[in-house]
C-alpha positions as CSV (number, residue, x, y, z in Angstrom):
1,T,102.5,96.3,106.8
2,H,104.8,98.8,108.5
3,W,102.2,99.7,111.1
4,E,101.6,96.0,112.1
5,I,105.3,95.5,112.8
6,H,105.4,98.4,115.2
7,F,102.1,97.5,116.9
8,I,103.4,94.0,117.6
9,I,106.6,95.5,119.1
10,F,104.5,97.9,121.2
11,I,102.4,95.1,122.7
12,T,105.5,93.0,123.3
13,Y,107.3,95.8,125.2
14,F,104.3,96.6,127.4
15,W,104.1,93.1,128.8
16,G,107.8,92.3,128.9
17,C,109.4,94.0,131.8
18,D,110.7,91.9,134.8
19,S,110.8,93.1,138.4
20,L,114.2,94.8,138.0
21,E,112.9,96.9,135.0
22,S,111.0,100.2,135.4
23,V,110.1,103.3,133.6
24,D,109.2,106.5,135.5
25,Q,107.5,109.5,133.8
26,N,107.1,111.6,136.9
27,T,105.0,114.4,135.4
28,R,101.4,113.7,134.5
29,V,100.3,116.8,132.6
30,Q,102.4,119.5,131.1
31,T,101.5,122.6,129.2
32,A,103.6,124.4,126.5
33,V,103.5,127.6,124.5
34,E,102.7,127.0,120.8
35,G,105.8,127.5,118.6
36,R,108.3,126.7,121.4
37,S,109.9,123.5,122.4
38,V,108.8,121.1,125.2
39,T,110.7,118.3,126.9
40,I,109.0,115.2,128.3
41,N,111.0,113.4,130.9
42,C,111.5,109.6,131.1
43,R,113.8,107.8,133.6
44,Y,114.4,104.1,133.6
45,E,116.0,101.3,135.7
46,T,117.4,98.2,134.2
47,S,120.2,95.7,134.6
48,D,120.7,95.7,130.8
49,L,123.9,97.5,130.0
50,S,122.6,98.3,126.5
51,P,118.9,98.9,126.8
52,Y,116.5,99.7,124.0
53,L,114.1,102.5,124.7
54,F,111.0,103.6,122.8
55,W,108.6,106.5,122.6
56,Y,105.0,106.2,121.5
57,Q,102.3,108.8,120.9
58,Q,98.6,108.2,121.4
59,K,96.1,110.8,120.4
60,M,92.6,111.0,121.8
61,N,90.5,108.0,120.6
62,G,93.5,106.7,118.6
63,I,95.9,103.8,118.8
64,P,99.4,104.3,120.1
65,K,101.9,105.2,117.3
66,Y,105.5,104.2,117.3
67,M,107.7,107.3,117.3
68,M,111.2,106.2,117.8
69,M,113.7,103.7,119.2
70,I,116.8,104.7,121.1
71,F,119.8,102.4,121.5
72,A,123.0,103.7,122.9
73,T,123.4,107.1,121.2
74,T,121.4,106.1,118.1
75,V,117.9,107.4,117.6
76,Q,115.8,105.9,114.9
77,N,112.7,108.0,114.2
78,D,109.6,106.8,112.3
79,K,109.3,109.0,109.2
80,E,106.2,110.8,110.7
81,F,108.3,112.0,113.7
82,E,111.6,112.8,112.0
83,E,111.4,116.6,111.8
84,R,110.4,118.0,115.2
85,F,110.7,115.1,117.6
86,N,114.0,113.9,119.2
87,A,115.3,112.0,122.2
88,N,118.7,112.0,123.8
89,H,119.8,109.0,125.8
90,N,121.8,109.8,128.9
91,K,123.2,106.5,130.3
92,T,124.6,108.2,133.4
93,S,121.3,109.5,134.6
94,K,119.4,106.6,133.0
95,S,117.1,109.0,131.2
96,V,115.8,109.5,127.7
97,P,113.8,112.8,127.5
98,L,111.7,113.5,124.4
99,T,111.9,117.0,123.0
100,I,109.3,118.4,120.6
101,Q,110.3,121.4,118.7
102,D,107.9,124.1,117.4
103,V,105.0,122.5,119.4
104,S,101.5,122.9,118.2
105,V,98.0,122.1,119.4
106,S,98.0,119.0,117.1
107,D,100.8,117.5,119.3
108,S,98.3,117.1,122.2
109,A,98.5,113.4,123.1
110,V,99.5,110.8,125.7
111,Y,103.3,110.1,125.3
112,Y,104.6,106.7,126.4
113,C,108.2,105.9,127.2
114,A,108.9,102.1,127.1
115,L,111.9,99.9,127.9
116,R,112.7,96.7,126.1
117,P,112.1,93.7,128.2
118,T,114.7,91.3,129.4
119,V,113.8,87.8,130.2
120,T,115.0,86.5,133.6
121,E,117.2,83.4,133.8
122,T,114.4,81.5,135.3
123,H,112.0,82.6,132.6
124,S,109.5,83.7,135.3
125,T,106.3,85.4,134.5
126,L,106.9,88.9,133.4
127,T,105.0,91.9,134.7
128,Q,104.1,95.3,133.2
129,K,106.2,98.2,134.5
130,L,105.2,101.0,132.1
131,M,104.1,104.4,133.3
132,V,101.8,106.7,131.3
133,L,102.4,110.4,130.8
134,S,99.7,112.8,129.5
135,Y,100.5,116.1,127.9
136,T,98.1,118.9,126.9
137,F,99.4,121.7,124.7
């Protein structure tokens, strides 16, 4: 099913970053006014000149949901996240902030930014480099 494909991708990307890859979500908790927009920051480091980046949402007691994939200037949103959720990739600053428009209490969740792994030339053991960011609205 559609969900299973994204869940497999999610697990793959969590355990796939080598030592030169990192994701930094420097804010842990953020508040927002209902009805306004909020931006969740994500910076990354990679040697990949064309990285794939992803956003996931995990609500309390739920499983992480695939939200979108960002490659170059293309953003591919999952249908559930098409209307109010968007990310803009800035290659210069190596950032891919997530913006939520018309925020509501139901958007309260943990938001994950993930970077596609790259396999090193030596095929060494890969380590997790994903940071978690929690937001309460």
